[in-house]
N, C-alpha and C positions, 0 to 999 in steps of 0.2 A: 375741542378736538370731539368729547364724547358725542355731542348735538351733532356733531358734522357726519360721524359715523352713523349715529340711533337713526338719524329721523328716515332716511331712503329706507332701511331695513325695517323698519317701522310700519311705512306707506306701504312695503312690498308687500310684506305679512299681510296687511290685513288687505291689500287687493287680490290675492292669492294664497289664503289660509290651508288650502290644498298643499301646495307648495310647503307650505313651512311643515305642516303633518308628514309628508315625505320627508323632508330633510332631520325631521327628528327619527324616522325608521335609518338614514344613510347614517346618521351619528352613533347608534344604538350598535351597528354593525360594526364601524369604526374602533367604538370601546373595547369590542371584546376580542378583534384584530386584535388589539394594543395590548393586549391582558400584559400582564407585570411588567410593562416599558413604557409607563409614564414618566418615569421619572429620568431616565435616558432619553426619553423626546424633548423633555423641557431643556435636559444637561446639553442635547443637539442644540435648540433653538440660543440658548446662551451663548453656545461659542461661535453661533456665527453673528450674534449680537457683539463679537468679537470680547466676550467676558473673560476675567482671568479666575474668576472666582466665585463659587457657586456650593449654594447651601440650601439643604431640605429641615427642617426644625417643627418637630412636633410640639403646640403650647396652646395650655387653655383650651382644650378642644379643637385646634385649629393645625391644619399642616400650612405651612412657610413654607414656598421655595422662593431663593432671593437672587442674583443674578448682580455681575457691577459692571455688564455692560452697554452699549448705546443705549437709551430710553429710547421708547416708543415713538414714533413717528405717523400720521395720520394714514399712510399706509398699509403701515404694520398693522395696525389696529383694527382697519379695515379686512384684512386678508386675515386675521385670526376670526374676525365674527361671519365670513363666508367660506363656503368651501372652495377648493382647489381653486383659492386666488392669491396664490402666494405671489411675492414681489421680488422673493429669491432669482437667480440667473445659476441654472444646473453647472454644476463645474466651478462658481465661484463660493458657491455654502452647501453645506449640505443638506439640508431641507429644501425642495421646494414643491412639494406637491401642495402646500396651504392646509391639510389634513390633519398632522402631528399631534395639534394642539388640542384636537377633538378628543383623543384617548386619557385628558384629564375627567370625560363624563363619565369614567368606570371609578373613580376617587371619592368623587364628593356632590351632594346636591348644589349648593351654592361655590361660586369663585369669584373670589375678588381680585381686580387687578389694580395696582399703584406704579403709576412710572412716569417721573417728572412731573407734569403737569396732570394728569389723566390719574383719573379717581373714579371707578367703576365695579359693576358688581353683573354677573350674569344669573340669574335666576329662572327656573321651570316656571315657579308661581307668578314672577312678576309678570314673567312673557304671557300665560296664559289670559292673566286679566286683561291684558293690553289687546291680544287678540282672541276675545273669545269664541271666536267661529271656527277657530283650528282645534281638533278633535284632541290633537295630541303636538305639544310643542319642543323643538332643541334646548338642548342648554346654554349651548356657546352660538347663537345669532345675534338677538338682540340685545346691544347692550344697558345696564340702569344704574340710575344713578346710585352711588353708595351715600345710603342712606347713615343719618347721623350717628345713630347707635354703636352701627357696626363701624362707623371710623372711630369713634370715641375709645372702642373696646382693641382693633387693631391697632392704631396711631403708635401708643408708644412704643410697641414689641418695633414698628414700621421702624419709628424716628430709632432709635439704639442701634439698628442693624444698617441706618445711613449712616450713622458718624463711624461707621466701618468700612465704608464704601461703597455699601451696597447701592443700587439704584432702582431697579423693577421686581417688582414684590407681585407673587401669586398666592393669594390666601384660600383656604382650601376650607369650605365650611360644611357640616351634617355627612362630613366624610365617613368611608365605609373601613372600619375598624381593623380587620382583614385583609381587606384590600392595603391598603396601607404599610402593614405589616409585612405581608407579601412582597410588597416593593423592597420594604429596607431588605428583606430576609435573602431577596433572589439577586439583589445590586452587585454588578460583577465591574470589577475593579480596569476588567481590561477593556471596559466602553470609554476609558478615557484615552488608551494608546493612537488612536487614529485620527483626536482632534486636534485643534489647529491653536487653538487659543486657552483653553482651560488649565488652568495652573492649581490649583487648590480649589476641592471639593469636602464641605462636611456634611456629616449625616447627623441629628442632633432628635435622638427618642429615649430621653433619658440618659442614656452615657453618649459623648459627643466619638463619633468615628471620624478621623480628616484622613483625606490622601492626599500626597504632593503630587505632582507632575514635572520631572523636572526632563527639558529638552535640550541635550547637545548635539550641534552641529558638526558633524567628524570633515564630513565633503559635501560634495553637490548630491550627492545618492545615497548616504549613508548617517545614519544619526544615532543614539541611544537614547534611549526613553527610559526614565525611572519612573515607577510609581511606587509609592511607601506610606505605609499605614501605620500607626502604631503597633499593631497585629503581624506585620510582613513588609518585604519588600522585594518587588520585582525589579530586574532590565530587560530590556529586548531593545536587542539593535535591527533599528529598520531600515530596509535598501530599499529605496527607490526614491519616488517621489510624493507631493499630494493627490496626486491622481491616479496610481499605482503603488503599490509597495508589499514587503515582505516581513515581516514583524517574526525577530530567532527569539525567544527566550534563552536568556544568557542568567546565569546560576549570578548573585549578586555576591555570594563572598569566593566562589572559587576561578568566578569569570569563564567557567565549559558553558558553552553552549550546550545545551538539550531539548530532545525532541517533548513537542506540549502534547501532552496526552490527549487519544483522539475526542474525548469529550468537549476540548478547550479548542480543537485544532478545527475554527469556524471562519467562514468568507464574514467580513465585513462589511457592508457598505458605509464606510465610517462608523456606522452603529454596529454589533456582531448581529448576526442572520443565526441560522437556525442548522445553514449548508455545509456539509464537511468541505474542507480543503482537499480531503484525501490527502495532503502532509504532516510534518511533524511540526509544522509554522501556521502562523494568522497570517491573513492574505487581504490586504481592503483594496477596491479599486471604484472606481464609480459606475454601479454596474446598477442595475434598475429589480428593483424588490415589489412585493406585493403589494397591497396599502399600509400590513401589518409590519413591513419588513422585517420577516423572518425568511421569505421564501424568495430565492433568484428567480426573476422572471427575463426570459430568452428573448432578446431584442437587437436590435443592431447597438444600441448603447451596451449591452452586458459583452455582445461577441467582441468589438474594441478592448473593454475593459481586460475578459481573460485573455485575448490577443496581449496586451501591453504587460499581464504578469508573468503572460509562458517567455516572453521576451527577457522579460528581469530575471527568471529561472532558468533562463538558458545561459545568459549571462552570468550569471553565478556559477551554475555547473560547468563550463569554460572556464573560469578565473579560476576554481578550487584543481581542475584537473592542471593547470598550468602554474601551480602554484602562486597566483600573483598573493602579497600583500594580504590577508586578511585577518580580520579576529578568530581565530578556533577555525580555521576551513574544514577540518574533519568531523568537528563536532556540525557545524554550518550541512555538511556533507550528509551527514545520519540524519538530523532534523529534512532534510530534503526526500530523504527516503520514503517511498508510497506506502501508506499504511494500509493497501489491500494490494492486490496482482493489477496492473492497470492493466492487462491484456484480456482481463475480462468484464473492460466496462463497455466495449463493442457489443456485449449480449444484455446488457442492462438497463435499465429505462435512463433515458438521459439526463445526465443532471452537473452540477457544476465541474466536479471533479472529472467525469468524463468529458468533457471538453475542454477540460485547464490541458489533459493530459491529452487531448488530440491533438490539440497547438503546441501542446512542449514539444513531442514527436516530430511536427515539422518546421518548426526551426531549431529544434536543437540537436541538429544532424554529428554524430560523432562516429560517423561509417570511415572518417580516417584513422582509426585509433582500431586496436587490436588486443584483446583481452586475453591473459593467462589462461587456459586449458589446465584443469586441475593435475593432468597426470604429469606435467611436466612444472619442474623446481623456476624459482621467480629470477635465479642469475643465467641459465641457461636459455630461460625463455625473452629474458632483456638483449644477450648478447644474437642470437639466433634472428629475432626479428627486425633488430640493426641492420646484423649484416645480411638482411632479405629485402632491408628499404622497407619495412612497417614502420608504424609511431606505435610503441606499447603504451596499454596503460600504465601510469604511473603505480607504483608498487603501494605506494598510499593508499592510492583510493582502493587497490584491490583489498587491502588489511582492513576495509572496514564492511563487516558481514551485510549482505544485501545489495552492498554497492554496484560489483558486477553486474548484478539484473538490471538496476535500472540501466546502467550503461550501454546494456546488451538491446533492453528498450527500446533507448533513442537512438540507435543504431553504430553502436562499437559490435565490433565482429570475433567471435570465437577464433584463433588460430586452429588447425590442421596440419599434419604431417607435410601433406603437398606445399602449404604455405612456406614453411619453412626448408624444405627437404633441402633447396641449393646450398644452403650455410651449413650442411652436413659436415662438410669437407672443413671447418674447422678446426684446428687442432686445440683450441680453448674450450671444445667443449668438455666437462666433464664427464667421467665415468659414469657417477648416479645418471647425470643426461643421458645417456648413453644408453642405460639399462633402461629409462623412463619411456625412448623413443621404444626402444625394443620391445617392451610392454606394451605400447598401443598399437603396434602392427601387429601384435598377437591378438588382440583385442579384436583391432577392426580386422583382419583374414577369420579370425571365428564368428564373429558375428555377422560375415558376407558384407561385412562395410566398403570391401575394398579386396581387389582381385591379388593373387598372388601374382599376375603379372604384371602388378603396377609399383610392387616393391621390387626400387631399384639393389641388387645384388653390388653395387659397386659403392653404397652409402658407408661410408668408415665407421658406422655406428656400434660394431662386435668390439668387444672387448677381447683378446688373447695376448698371453706372457705380458700384461700389464700396458699391452699398446691395442690402440683402436684401430682396428682393421675393415676392411666389407668382409663381407661373407664367400665374397669369391678368393679373394687373398687368403680366406683361411681353409676353403676349401681347396686353393691350388695349392698350397704351401703345407697342405694336409693340420695343421696344427687346431689344439681344443681352446674350448672358450673356459676361460676364466671360471673355476669353481663359485667363487664370491662374485662374481656378472650373473652366472645361472642364478644363482639364490638368490641374488637382488629381483632378477625379471621374475624370476617362481612366487617372492613374496608379491609383487605388483600385482601378475596373475591369478593366484592361489592355486597353483600347482605346474608339475614340470612341465604336462601334457601340452600344453600350449606354446611354450618354445620349442618341444621336439618337434612339433607338426610344422612349426613352420620353417623351421629350418629343413629340415625331410624335404619341405614342398619347394626350396629355397635352392634345393641344391641336385645333384645327381644321386641316383637311389646309392644306398648305401651309404653315401657318404655321411650322413649324420649321424651313423652308428661312431663314428672316428671323432666328430666333433663334440657329439655329449654321450657318450659312450655309457656310460651306468643309465643315463636315463633311458637311451634310446633302447637299451637293452631289456630293461626293464618292461617297457611298454610293448615292443614285439612279443615277448614271449609271454604276458600278460595277456595279450592280443591272440595268438597262435593257443593259448591254452582254454581261452575263452571261445572259438572258433571250435574248436576241437571235442571239447565236454557238451557243446550245448545241444541235447540228442533233437529236443522240439526247440523253432524258434517264431515269436508271435509276427518278427519282420517279415516271413514269407509267407505269411497269409493274408495278410495287408498288401494285394497288390489291384485295387483298385481306387486307389487314393484319386484318380477324379473324380468320383461319384460322388465323391461327401460335398455335404453343404455344410459347412462349420462356420458360426458366425464370432466376428472379431472380439467381442465384445463378452463372451463368454467364459466361463473362469476353468483351468486349465483340466480340474478334476472331470466338467460336466467335457470336456471335449474330449477327453481318453474318453468317457462313456458313451460318446455320440461314435467315434469307432468303432468301439468294440458292437454295437447296437448296427451299424448300418453291415459288419460281418455278417449279421446274421446268429448271433450270442446275442443272451440276455445279460444285461450291468446293470446293477442298480451302484446310488454314488452312498457311499457309508461313510464318508469323511468326517461326520462330527460322531461318530459312533465312540471314536476311539479305541478300534479293534483291532491298530495296527497294521493297517492298509486305507484305501481307499476307495479302490472299487472293489464290487466283488463278482464275481462275472463267471458263467457257463457255457461252454462250448458247443459245436451242434453234436458232438458226441456225447455230449454231459457230463466234461472232464472241469470241475472247479478251481478258478484261475483267482487266484488275488491279487490284485496289484496295486500298486503306493505309488502316487504321484509326485513328483520331482520338477520345481520350473524353474530352471536356470537362465540368465542372461547372457552366458556364452558357455563354450564346453570347457574353458579352463575354469572354468567354477565349480569349486567341490561343492559337495551337498552333505546332509546328515541324516543318519537313522537316529531316531530316539529310540532308546533299550526295550521299550514295548516292541513297536515296528522289528527289531533285529531279534528279538528274539519269536517274532512271530514268522518272520522269514526264516530263519534255522528252523524253525517245526517243520515249516512246509515244503523248504526245499525247492524241486525244478516247479510249484505250483505256486510259486510267488514270483512276480514281476515288478523289477522297476519302469516304470514308464520315465524317463527324464525328458521334458517339454520344454523346447525353444520358441519361441514366437519372433518373427522376423519380417513387421511391416505384414504384405499380404499372405504368409506362409507361415504355416506351422511344422516343425522338426521332431516327432515324436520317435525318440529310441528307447526300444523296450531289452532289456538286459535280466533274463532268467536265474534263477538260485542264486541273488547277490550276495547271501554271505559265503557261499563257496566257492565263487566266483572272481569276486572282490579284494582289493585288501582297500580292509578298514581299519582305520586307524582309531584306537579309542581315546574322547578326547573330555575331558572333564568339564563341561557344560550344564551341567547337572546331567552328566554322565549318557553323553549320547556318542555316536557311529559316525566319521568322518570319511568320505573315501574321496582323493583329488585327482586318483588316477583312471579310467572309465574309459572305452571305445565307445564313441558318439557316430555311430555310421546311421541317423536316423531315416524317415520313410516320411516325406514331405508331404504336406496337405493343404491345398491351397483356399483360404479362408475370403468369407464374403460377407 
């Protein structure tokens, strides 16, 4: 076998020494690309040879790598000598390029191979003597006879290993100690995870570290892989087939599935790459990689591999939602949650995870499901969606933090008031659910996301006399909302003003005073007093809103400052100086005005004053203004309130003593944003 392969290669080299020199450069590049990965490349070769045992052993100045797989054939031997001349077919084996063995040149100066009847040596020194015309020579190209002295030195160890069942031996001489130590140190046991045949691996460098791999087929698409050593053990539930599969880490004691840390959540092309999966799992597929096997190359094969993985993931998500029998389905769901926001991938450089999420979004369409909104409790959500003919996402999914965001990304829709309004007639809705619905209506109306005319006064979601009635019925019968119901709404909307405004808008003038008598009288008298005592209003000065050019991206303080400047005032932002106000202004008459800016999400949201702000406001009286700011899409609403300490009801609250206000008039000037 040796001469059959050696002679043609030697003749080629002697005829074209320049080509041999070029091959030396290629070999050097491959070795550098495979840094710290030579062991796993030899492991992959052994797995392709159907080996069940693999050994790496340091002894007597040599490194021996052995396996018990099929011995070398002539074609196997020739493919090792040549570059990119593998006899393996892609799909039937892991390796297929025919360059992986070149990685060993980073380990040693001399390599000996013994397999069945083959005994040979690769040596640059021997090759240089055989082809003196070449300026430089590769290590792995021309095989030479194993000399008797070397044979005598290594055969005793080889024979001992043969008795243990090993068949093929790679012996590395003159190796780089640091390189070998680095290989031992960086060996990752999960390199064994997606192999097909290896069951036992021994690393012997003084101490013996043994890894045992157990593979238990559960069904055609799921198996348990156990990797254990004296130091640690790990269980992996692998879903899929040999072409594409997803591996979940399972705690070997509790049998709970846990997320794989981001550092370990990498893509495998049977062997690990450096590409992130974007999920808390490991993924394996017959994808294309660069020569080092560390980076994914995007071609048709990779595209198909990612599609296969997306199909498996989509199937898993659907099975989890439908509560099909699975080992720890909630743990699986947690592991499948993205490590970062997949919506951002479209703005980033193309990567494996960006392509995976894109395909997953294509094949896993969950638009038949609806998600519970944060404002509605689970029981009423399930009742109302089923009565509305909608399919709710199971409560178990909702209980997993981050799961709703993933389901939303995959097409599930958030439920809105209009989606379930036809079911409001149900007698089974809880009073708490009614308060949540009304609270949401308050929020939508205050933020102008819904017109009051779109709210049906016949919806029986108001509670009076412990009965669920419509606002029209309550107005007709001159009923009063239950105090407990009002309290629940106020608690969710952070103030009585919201429900008061909504009831006033839905009923005839004055009817709100009877439906919510105490709250309405308080608000009406407060607003009247504010109007009566306001000697000077900033609102009346600003009548040129359309002439302003306010940018959406600016902060609230800067927006307010620019409003004053647009009116010809001088204004400075002093918000960072802890003066008790944010904007210091001088109007056209030279009067100083101090403005504190408060940003709100809706008019029902209370704001707070710090003790410093309250003291400064009290000291400056009518020269101190609050600017309450709300941004609504393309518009900015700003309401100016003079002398807030004298005009507003402030409640002292123990939050390092701040002053809170939950009732204030909100009649803003609107500015268009650009």
